[in-house]
N, C-alpha and C positions, 0 to 999 in steps of 0.2 A: 781379414778386415785388420788397419790399423789405424788409430787415431793420430791425426797428422800433428796435431799440438793444441796449445790453450785457445778456446774462442772468447772467454771475457772472464771478468772475476768481478764478482759484488759484494760490496761491503755495505758497512750502516754508518753513518755519520749522524751530527745531532742538528747543528745551525747549517741551514741550507747555502746561505750568502756565504758563509765563510768558508765552506766546502768549496763551493764555485770558486771563489774566488782563487784559494790555495791549489788547486789544481791547475785552473787556467793561468793564473798570473805568475806563481811561483815554480809550477813545472811545465808549463807552456803547452799543455794539452789542449784540445780542442772539445768544447761542447757539442759532438757530434748529433746529440737528442736531449731535447727536453721533452717529457713525457711524466706520467703519472704511474703509480707501483699498482698494477692491473688487478692486485690483490687485497689494497686498499688505497682507491684512489683518490682520497684527500690528501697523499703524500707524495711529493714527488719523487721520480725516478730520474737521474742523473745518468748519462751517456760519455764520457769522456775517452778521447783516442786520437789517431792521428788524423791528417784531413778528410779523410774519406770511410773512417769507421770500420778499417780493415781489419778482421777477425783475427786476433792476438795482439791487438793494439787497446781493446777498449777495457776500461775499467769502470764499473756503474756502482752508483751510492743509492740505498734508501736513506734520503736525510729526514729524519725524525725529529722536529723540534724538542728540544728538552729530551733526549732521549738519554737514559743512565749510562753510564760508561761500562763498556762489557770488562770480561776479563781474558785476557790472551793465555792458552794453555793448549793441553793436547785435545784430540780429538775436533780439530779445528786446522785450516790453513791460517798461519801466524803472520808471514811475511810475504810481500811482494815487492818483485824485484825487476827492474826495469833496464834496458840494454842503452849505453851511450857509448858513443866513440871514446872520449877520455872524460875523466873527473876534473880536468883543469878549470872548466868556465862554470862547476859546480861546488867547490868546495868552498867553506865558509860562507854558505848561503842558508843554512839550517841549524837554529837553536841543538845545542847537544849533539851534533852530527859526530861520526869516528870513522874512518877510513881504515880498513882491515883487508886482510888478503885472502881469498877464498880460491881453491881449484886454479892457481896459478890466475888470478884477476885481480885487480883492486877494486874494493866495494865501498862505496859510500853511503854508511846507513844513518837513517834519522826517522823521525816520525811525524805524521800529519797532525793538524790541530787538536783531532779527537784521540791522539795518541798512538793510532794505527802503525807499527813498523814498515818503513819501505826502505828499499835500496835500490842505488843507481852502480849498474856493474859494467866497466868499462871494457869493450870489447876490441879497441885497436884505436889509434889514432892520437896523436900527441899533442893537437894543437886545440883551441878553444872553436874555432870554425866547425860548423857542419856538429854541434855538441847536443843538439837537439834529442829528446827521447824518441825512439822511433817504435818498439814496440817492448813488449814482456820479454824479459828475459828467462825468469822461472819464478816459481812460486814454491812456498816451503811449506808442508804439512807436517804438524807435530802429531807425533802418535807414542802410545804408550806401549807399542809395541809394533814394530814396521815390516815383519814378515808377511803377512796376509795383504796388507795394501800392496807392497812390492809385487804379489805375484798376480794383481789386480792389473797392475800397471806393466807387468812383462808378459804375463800370459795371454791376458785377454787385450790390454790395448797395445800391446807392441812396444812399449817401450823397452829401451835397453838401458843396463846399470851402465853408467860410463866411468864413475868414479867415487870413493867414498873417502871422508876425513873423519876420525874419531867416531862420533853417532852420526853422523849425515851422510846421505847416501844420495848420490845424484843419479837419476835417469833420464835419458834423452828419448824424444821423439823421433819419428821418421824424418820431420822436417826442421828438426834443432831447438825443440822449445825443450826447459827442464821442468822436471818436479824433483826438487828436494824432500826427501823425507827424513826428518829429525826424528831420530828413538830417544823419547824423554820419559825411561818407565818410572821414575820418582817424581815427576811434575802434575800437579794437579789439574785436573780437568778444565777447558775452558768455559766460560759463559758467553751468551751472545749479547750484543749492547752498543753502544756508540765506539767507536775503534775498532772493530773486529770484524772479521771477514766471515759474510755469509755463507758463500759457496765459490766452487770452483767449476766452470763449463768449458769443457774440452768439445773441439770440433766434428761435426758430420759435414760431409761435402757434398751431401744433397737428402732430400726428405727420403728416399728409398735406403740409403744408407744408415738413414736414423733408425728406421724401422728396421733394419736388420738387428743394429745394437739394441734396440728394445726384447726384440726376439731372444738373441742372444745372454743378456741381462738375466733375463726371466727365466732362461734354461739354467744358469748359474745359481738360480735362488735369490738373488738380489730381488728387492719390493722397488721396482720400478713404476714408475708414473704414467698414467696415459699420457700421448703427445697433446701437448699444450701449445696454442698459438699464443706467441708474444708480438705478431705482428712484422718484427723485423726478422725474427727466425722463429723455429717452432723448436719445443724443448720436450726433453724428459729429464727426471730426477732420479736419484738414487743414493743411498748412504753407504760409502765405501767401508772395510771390514772396522777401519778405526775411527768413524762416525762424521768425517768430512762429508758434507752434502756436495755431490757431484751433480752436474747437470750435462747431457750431451745436448749441443746446440746448432740448426743447421747452418749454414753460411747464406745461403738464400732465405728471403728475399733481400734481404740488407736495409741499410739505413737512407737510403735514396729511394724508396719505394713510394713515399709521400712527401719528400723533399727534393731539390737539386741539390745535387754537391756544394755549392757556393753556398746554399742556404741552411745547412745544415746546423741544426742546434738554434736557429734564430728566432723560434716560436712554439708555442706550448703544442705539442702531438696529443690526440687521447685515441685511442681506439673506437672505431666507429660505433661499438654497440654502446658506448658512454657519451658520444656527441650530443643527445638531446640532452645530457644532463650538463652540459660545458659551463653554461652560467653557474650552476652550483657549484661545480668542482672548482673553479678559479675564484670563487668567493672565499672558499676555506682555504687556499693554497696561500702562503707567503708571496709577499712581492717580492720580486728578484730584480737586482739589477744585472742585466747579461751583458756578457763579454762582447766587444766589437772587433772584427776581424777585418784584417787587410790583407789578403791573398792573394 
């Protein structure tokens, strides 16, 4: 078995409306699902991505109003990078942005309103047309020591070491997603809060393949969870050797299980078990002004 690549990445935000506006209006992502945190249904769970909610494009948020700022550090995923054809249409749009060169690509680095580190990586094309974000390029994991995590990626997940620069080691999946391991033995440990990444989810193409991954991870002595139903995919969780929370999520059933592709993200969806409590849940949630899509 090999992991094809990233399924989604989940982070923590503070102000729901500010988070929604930034990712839809400034980054141009689509709100593909508006639901609630299944473990804390008094809180929203936003899913942003491409028009169809394709695995590999999905960035999700738990926006807890008033959440204290977290601390980025080791034991965390610390940077989310997106693929764009060119930086021409993006440069100058974000306060404090900077353009660097990494592994022969131009990289535009900036932060979201909660201070979470984001990057746009130019992968080809010099014009501004077709400049929209298409999917994840990579995720950076900050590690006190990277070797054990590298073995998990290569020997278990089937990633391959592609390149290294200084203390950064880049691994590529069978379908071209990247995971960068940043070795920072002298850095302090990260702390969860607004502006930090909660977990990274990798793809399993089916429920049966996920069950095989669950058995394999248990065989390797990882503390892997039971399979959890997240309505749009099924999930198992474990912590990689450096402490980052990993998930393996199934591609099916997908985000059109309860909405058409055209209407994704236009209404609040909650799991069937919580449907009898809809009025109570909606009363607790902050009011939102949702984006209007013309597609």
